[in-house]
TORKOL-4160 file (C-alpha; in steps of 0.2 Angstrom, whole numbers, padded with zeros to 4 digits, m for minus):
163
<pt num="1" X="0051" Y="m0064" Z="0161"/>
<pt num="2" X="0065" Y="m0072" Z="0152"/>
<pt num="3" X="0054" Y="m0086" Z="0146"/>
<pt num="4" X="0041" Y="m0073" Z="0138"/>
<pt num="5" X="0055" Y="m0064" Z="0130"/>
<pt num="6" X="0062" Y="m0080" Z="0123"/>
<pt num="7" X="0045" Y="m0085" Z="0116"/>
<pt num="8" X="0042" Y="m0068" Z="0108"/>
<pt num="9" X="0059" Y="m0068" Z="0100"/>
<pt num="10" X="0057" Y="m0086" Z="0094"/>
<pt num="11" X="0040" Y="m0082" Z="0086"/>
<pt num="12" X="0046" Y="m0067" Z="0078"/>
<pt num="13" X="0062" Y="m0076" Z="0071"/>
<pt num="14" X="0051" Y="m0090" Z="0065"/>
<pt num="15" X="0039" Y="m0078" Z="0055"/>
<pt num="16" X="0055" Y="m0073" Z="0046"/>
<pt num="17" X="0059" Y="m0090" Z="0041"/>
<pt num="18" X="0042" Y="m0093" Z="0034"/>
<pt num="19" X="0043" Y="m0077" Z="0024"/>
<pt num="20" X="0060" Y="m0082" Z="0017"/>
<pt num="21" X="0053" Y="m0099" Z="0010"/>
<pt num="22" X="0037" Y="m0094" Z="0000"/>
<pt num="23" X="0032" Y="m0076" Z="0000"/>
<pt num="24" X="0037" Y="m0071" Z="m0018"/>
<pt num="25" X="0031" Y="m0086" Z="m0028"/>
<pt num="26" X="0017" Y="m0089" Z="m0041"/>
<pt num="27" X="0001" Y="m0079" Z="m0040"/>
<pt num="28" X="m0006" Y="m0071" Z="m0024"/>
<pt num="29" X="m0022" Y="m0061" Z="m0020"/>
<pt num="30" X="m0024" Y="m0050" Z="m0005"/>
<pt num="31" X="m0032" Y="m0035" Z="0003"/>
<pt num="32" X="m0026" Y="m0021" Z="0014"/>
<pt num="33" X="m0031" Y="m0006" Z="0024"/>
<pt num="34" X="m0021" Y="0010" Z="0023"/>
<pt num="35" X="m0019" Y="0025" Z="0035"/>
<pt num="36" X="m0017" Y="0041" Z="0024"/>
<pt num="37" X="m0008" Y="0056" Z="0029"/>
<pt num="38" X="m0009" Y="0071" Z="0018"/>
<pt num="39" X="0008" Y="0078" Z="0012"/>
<pt num="40" X="0005" Y="0089" Z="m0004"/>
<pt num="41" X="m0009" Y="0100" Z="m0010"/>
<pt num="42" X="m0021" Y="0094" Z="0003"/>
<pt num="43" X="m0018" Y="0107" Z="0017"/>
<pt num="44" X="m0037" Y="0108" Z="0021"/>
<pt num="45" X="m0038" Y="0090" Z="0025"/>
<pt num="46" X="m0034" Y="0079" Z="0040"/>
<pt num="47" X="m0030" Y="0060" Z="0041"/>
<pt num="48" X="m0039" Y="0048" Z="0029"/>
<pt num="49" X="m0041" Y="0029" Z="0027"/>
<pt num="50" X="m0043" Y="0017" Z="0013"/>
<pt num="51" X="m0044" Y="m0001" Z="0008"/>
<pt num="52" X="m0038" Y="m0011" Z="m0008"/>
<pt num="53" X="m0037" Y="m0027" Z="m0017"/>
<pt num="54" X="m0020" Y="m0032" Z="m0023"/>
<pt num="55" X="m0015" Y="m0046" Z="m0035"/>
<pt num="56" X="0004" Y="m0051" Z="m0037"/>
<pt num="57" X="0012" Y="m0062" Z="m0049"/>
<pt num="58" X="0030" Y="m0067" Z="m0046"/>
<pt num="59" X="0041" Y="m0067" Z="m0062"/>
<pt num="60" X="0056" Y="m0073" Z="m0051"/>
<pt num="61" X="0061" Y="m0073" Z="m0033"/>
<pt num="62" X="0067" Y="m0055" Z="m0035"/>
<pt num="63" X="0053" Y="m0047" Z="m0046"/>
<pt num="64" X="0034" Y="m0047" Z="m0046"/>
<pt num="65" X="0021" Y="m0038" Z="m0056"/>
<pt num="66" X="0006" Y="m0031" Z="m0046"/>
<pt num="67" X="m0011" Y="m0024" Z="m0050"/>
<pt num="68" X="m0022" Y="m0015" Z="m0037"/>
<pt num="69" X="m0039" Y="m0006" Z="m0035"/>
<pt num="70" X="m0044" Y="0003" Z="m0020"/>
<pt num="71" X="m0054" Y="0017" Z="m0012"/>
<pt num="72" X="m0046" Y="0031" Z="m0001"/>
<pt num="73" X="m0055" Y="0045" Z="0008"/>
<pt num="74" X="m0046" Y="0059" Z="0016"/>
<pt num="75" X="m0057" Y="0069" Z="0028"/>
<pt num="76" X="m0059" Y="0088" Z="0027"/>
<pt num="77" X="m0054" Y="0098" Z="0042"/>
<pt num="78" X="m0070" Y="0109" Z="0042"/>
<pt num="79" X="m0088" Y="0107" Z="0035"/>
<pt num="80" X="m0085" Y="0119" Z="0021"/>
<pt num="81" X="m0073" Y="0107" Z="0012"/>
<pt num="82" X="m0079" Y="0090" Z="0005"/>
<pt num="83" X="m0068" Y="0075" Z="0008"/>
<pt num="84" X="m0055" Y="0070" Z="m0005"/>
<pt num="85" X="m0061" Y="0053" Z="m0011"/>
<pt num="86" X="m0052" Y="0043" Z="m0025"/>
<pt num="87" X="m0052" Y="0026" Z="m0033"/>
<pt num="88" X="m0034" Y="0021" Z="m0039"/>
<pt num="89" X="m0032" Y="0007" Z="m0052"/>
<pt num="90" X="m0014" Y="0004" Z="m0055"/>
<pt num="91" X="m0001" Y="m0009" Z="m0062"/>
<pt num="92" X="0016" Y="m0010" Z="m0054"/>
<pt num="93" X="0032" Y="m0019" Z="m0050"/>
<pt num="94" X="0040" Y="m0025" Z="m0034"/>
<pt num="95" X="0059" Y="m0028" Z="m0032"/>
<pt num="96" X="0064" Y="m0040" Z="m0018"/>
<pt num="97" X="0082" Y="m0036" Z="m0013"/>
<pt num="98" X="0079" Y="m0049" Z="0001"/>
<pt num="99" X="0065" Y="m0061" Z="0004"/>
<pt num="100" X="0058" Y="m0049" Z="0018"/>
<pt num="101" X="0060" Y="m0032" Z="0010"/>
<pt num="102" X="0053" Y="m0025" Z="m0006"/>
<pt num="103" X="0054" Y="m0009" Z="m0016"/>
<pt num="104" X="0039" Y="m0005" Z="m0027"/>
<pt num="105" X="0031" Y="0007" Z="m0039"/>
<pt num="106" X="0014" Y="0008" Z="m0047"/>
<pt num="107" X="0006" Y="0019" Z="m0060"/>
<pt num="108" X="m0012" Y="0020" Z="m0067"/>
<pt num="109" X="m0027" Y="0030" Z="m0066"/>
<pt num="110" X="m0036" Y="0038" Z="m0051"/>
<pt num="111" X="m0055" Y="0041" Z="m0052"/>
<pt num="112" X="m0061" Y="0055" Z="m0041"/>
<pt num="113" X="m0078" Y="0052" Z="m0032"/>
<pt num="114" X="m0091" Y="0065" Z="m0027"/>
<pt num="115" X="m0083" Y="0083" Z="m0027"/>
<pt num="116" X="m0066" Y="0075" Z="m0032"/>
<pt num="117" X="m0074" Y="0069" Z="m0048"/>
<pt num="118" X="m0063" Y="0067" Z="m0064"/>
<pt num="119" X="m0048" Y="0056" Z="m0068"/>
<pt num="120" X="m0030" Y="0059" Z="m0065"/>
<pt num="121" X="m0014" Y="0049" Z="m0066"/>
<pt num="122" X="m0011" Y="0039" Z="m0051"/>
<pt num="123" X="0006" Y="0034" Z="m0045"/>
<pt num="124" X="0015" Y="0027" Z="m0030"/>
<pt num="125" X="0033" Y="0023" Z="m0024"/>
<pt num="126" X="0036" Y="0014" Z="m0008"/>
<pt num="127" X="0045" Y="0001" Z="0002"/>
<pt num="128" X="0038" Y="m0014" Z="0011"/>
<pt num="129" X="0042" Y="m0027" Z="0024"/>
<pt num="130" X="0036" Y="m0045" Z="0025"/>
<pt num="131" X="0030" Y="m0050" Z="0042"/>
<pt num="132" X="0024" Y="m0067" Z="0038"/>
<pt num="133" X="0019" Y="m0077" Z="0022"/>
<pt num="134" X="0002" Y="m0068" Z="0024"/>
<pt num="135" X="0006" Y="m0051" Z="0032"/>
<pt num="136" X="0016" Y="m0037" Z="0026"/>
<pt num="137" X="0017" Y="m0018" Z="0030"/>
<pt num="138" X="0022" Y="m0005" Z="0018"/>
<pt num="139" X="0024" Y="0014" Z="0017"/>
<pt num="140" X="0022" Y="0023" Z="0001"/>
<pt num="141" X="0020" Y="0041" Z="m0007"/>
<pt num="142" X="0004" Y="0041" Z="m0016"/>
<pt num="143" X="0001" Y="0054" Z="m0029"/>
<pt num="144" X="m0012" Y="0060" Z="m0041"/>
<pt num="145" X="m0008" Y="0072" Z="m0055"/>
<pt num="146" X="m0021" Y="0082" Z="m0065"/>
<pt num="147" X="m0018" Y="0098" Z="m0075"/>
<pt num="148" X="m0002" Y="0102" Z="m0066"/>
<pt num="149" X="m0009" Y="0099" Z="m0048"/>
<pt num="150" X="m0003" Y="0084" Z="m0039"/>
<pt num="151" X="m0011" Y="0081" Z="m0022"/>
<pt num="152" X="m0003" Y="0067" Z="m0012"/>
<pt num="153" X="m0002" Y="0057" Z="0004"/>
<pt num="154" X="0009" Y="0046" Z="0013"/>
<pt num="155" X="0001" Y="0029" Z="0015"/>
<pt num="156" X="0004" Y="0016" Z="0029"/>
<pt num="157" X="m0003" Y="0000" Z="0023"/>
<pt num="158" X="m0006" Y="m0017" Z="0032"/>
<pt num="159" X="m0009" Y="m0030" Z="0019"/>
<pt num="160" X="m0015" Y="m0048" Z="0021"/>
<pt num="161" X="m0014" Y="m0061" Z="0007"/>
<pt num="162" X="m0028" Y="m0074" Z="0005"/>
<pt num="163" X="m0018" Y="m0086" Z="m0006"/>
């Protein structure tokens, strides 16, 4: 049991060492999956899911510019209501207070699909944790503002960088 614990601890610590060395450098391209939990103006909806593509360019080891496009659907609780489907297209910044942790914000447009059609201002604020040079996990507040109505969800994202 002690050997297994040691091996797991060593593997976990090693992943942090790699994350410190090369996470926020140059250009990176990745994708992710998101679990969406409605938090504002989406009372008739249950849980949702989404996916995205994300590009990141490091301006320094502390600041990176991001751009993303994705698709998220939040399922209705009953048949009388259509799902909430949206395609966010945003630009943002990530600030790295440490090599394994970041705080970020994004703003852009959200294009509604189907019964959710129309465009809105899309924004997100969140935090993330670097698990390895290719994997990160983040939590963010994702909002969409149109004509004074701002539906939003809490997004839990698992991201993978290809490069």
